[in-house]
C-alpha positions, 0 to 999 in steps of 0.5 A, spaced: 481 277 900 476 281 904 469 278 900 472 272 900 473 271 907 467 275 909 462 270 905 466 264 909 464 266 915 466 266 921 466 258 922 470 257 915 474 262 918 477 259 925 477 252 920 483 256 916 486 259 922 486 251 925 489 248 918 495 253 918 497 253 925 498 245 923 501 247 917 506 251 921 507 245 927 509 240 921 514 245 918 516 246 925 517 239 927 520 237 920 526 242 921 527 240 928 528 233 925 533 236 921 537 239 926 537 232 930 538 228 925 545 232 924 546 232 930 545 225 932 551 222 933 552 226 940 546 223 943 548 218 948 543 213 946 543 213 939 546 208 934 552 211 933 553 205 927 552 211 921 556 216 924 563 217 923 570 221 923 576 222 919 582 219 923 589 221 921 594 216 923 601 217 922 605 212 923 613 211 924 618 206 926 623 206 931 629 204 933 631 201 939 638 198 937 643 204 934 647 199 930 653 204 930 653 205 937 652 198 939 658 196 934 662 202 938 660 198 944 662 191 943 667 192 938 671 198 940 677 196 940 682 197 933 684 190 933 676 189 931 675 195 926 675 190 920 669 186 924 665 191 926 665 194 919 663 187 916 658 187 921 655 193 920 654 192 913 651 185 914 646 188 918 645 194 916 638 192 913 635 189 920 637 195 924 634 200 920 627 204 920 626 203 913 620 200 912 618 196 905 611 195 906 605 196 912 600 192 915 594 197 919 589 193 923 583 197 926 578 192 930 572 194 933 572 193 941 565 190 942 565 184 937 573 184 936 571 184 928 575 188 922 573 195 922 579 197 917 584 193 915 590 197 910 596 193 906 601 198 903 609 199 900 611 205 902 619 205 903 620 210 908 621 210 915 614 213 916 607 214 912 601 217 914 593 215 912 587 219 913 581 213 915 574 214 915 571 210 921 565 210 925 565 213 932 567 207 937 573 204 941 578 201 937 584 196 938 589 197 933 594 194 930 600 195 925 605 192 923 612 193 919 616 188 914 614 182 914 613 181 906 620 179 905 622 176 912 623 169 910 621 166 917 616 170 920 608 170 918 602 174 921 596 169 922 589 169 926 588 177 924 580 175 924 581 178 931 585 182 935 585 177 941 588 172 936 594 176 932 600 174 932 606 173 928 608 166 928 616 163 926 615 158 921 614 151 923 621 147 921 627 143 924 632 148 923 630 155 920 635 160 916 636 167 919 630 173 917 631 177 913 628 183 915 627 188 921 620 186 923 616 193 927 610 192 930 606 197 935 599 196 938 594 202 941 586 203 943 583 208 940 577 212 941 574 215 935 570 221 938 564 225 935 568 231 935 573 234 931 577 230 926 583 226 930 590 225 929 593 219 932 601 217 932 603 211 932 610 209 934 612 201 930 619 198 934 622 192 932 621 186 935 626 181 931 633 181 935 640 178 932 646 174 934 653 175 932 658 170 933 665 171 932 671 166 932 678 168 932 680 161 929 687 163 930 692 159 925 687 154 926 685 149 919 678 147 919 673 144 914 668 147 916 663 150 922 656 150 923 652 155 928 646 153 931 641 157 936 637 155 940 631 157 945 628 164 942 620 165 941 616 161 936 612 168 936 608 174 939 601 176 941 600 182 938 595 186 942 599 184 949 605 184 945 608 178 949 613 172 945 610 166 945 614 159 947 610 154 945 615 150 941 623 149 941 625 153 935 632 152 932 636 157 927 641 157 923 646 162 923 649 165 917 657 165 916 656 172 912 664 172 911 664 164 908 672 165 907 674 169 913 680 165 914 683 166 907 681 172 902 679 177 908 684 178 913 690 176 908 692 183 909 689 184 916 695 187 921 698 181 925 695 183 932 688 183 929 683 177 930 683 172 924 675 172 925 669 167 922 663 170 923 655 168 924 649 171 924 642 169 926 636 174 926 631 171 930 625 172 935 627 174 942 629 169 947 625 168 954 625 173 959 627 167 965 633 163 965 633 155 965 635 151 971 642 152 969 641 160 969 641 160 960 636 164 957 639 161 950 644 157 947 648 158 941 651 151 938 657 150 935 659 144 931 667 144 928 668 139 923 676 138 923 681 136 917 680 129 920 672 128 919 671 129 927 667 134 929 668 138 936 660 141 938 661 147 943 655 149 946 655 156 949 649 158 955 647 165 954 646 168 962 642 174 959 636 175 955 635 177 947 631 182 948 627 184 942 630 189 937 638 187 940 644 185 937 649 181 941 655 180 939 658 173 942 666 174 942 670 167 942 677 163 940 677 156 938 682 151 940 686 146 937 682 140 938 676 145 935 673 147 941 670 154 943 672 159 948 668 165 950 671 172 951 673 172 958 669 177 961 662 175 957 656 171 960 657 166 956 658 158 959 661 153 954 660 145 955 665 141 949 663 134 946 670 131 943 668 127 937 662 129 937 656 125 933 650 127 931 644 125 935 639 127 930 636 133 934 638 137 928 640 137 921 647 139 921 651 141 914 658 140 914 
């Protein structure tokens, strides 16, 4: 080696040293570039679109209304025990924290486009997902129990700003079949350790139960309609929509209450006919007469005449709330609210259908 270097001379040796130095610099530059590439997600001015983190999202459904506690408060008397059990049995699938399905959406705050969307069947009250998302800020929306609701659907979900729940357009709607839950959250996916986010979904629809003590009255039929509840809900700010009139036909969940259920009742027990409407909440603002929503009761008497009673409810129906209205029926088919209720009544004897509602008699 020494002989080769001597033969090369000082000029050649100097040239070799320069080459070795350049090689060292190139190697060092490559190493530095590798380090920067690995850490580029931490640099403020870098494009973070290629960087991402695992986000562990834990979903849990949370009821606002305990059905047992609500009924114990509303129907506390021993004479109401039969009605209390019937209502609890009928609405147990509405006021439950058990979800059949869940819909998860993440929208980039930069352009409000969908960054991640997942639909899943969970059949549980909680579920956990590990989601890989680019480092960014997101609007997060989630829904549960829409699949079998029958009345409400999610629409305009291409962006968070327009995503909403929408009640079906119809003159008269049936009662909803599931308790709907929703959540909204602003999330920052950080360029740090993987994050865990807890999302609590709360119930957004409600229910009205009308109990009519028919005493000893004999009637042909009773039809109950609920007016004044929301037509939808904007998901990003949880605001309810009242852009059109919505009428919901209450379900008679004890069609033979006047005959079979109360044959063995105690003499002091009311002889209730029971109706329920699962719907969206009412407005937080009352009308000029102080009513937040109204319940129309149409009673067909034995002589085929119809008595209409319009019940004006003077307290709002909140999201996740069960409201029980206790009433009695007079001989003429008119409905009288309980003395301690915050409900007014307007009666029309021998009512004729003006064509506003499809009254089934």
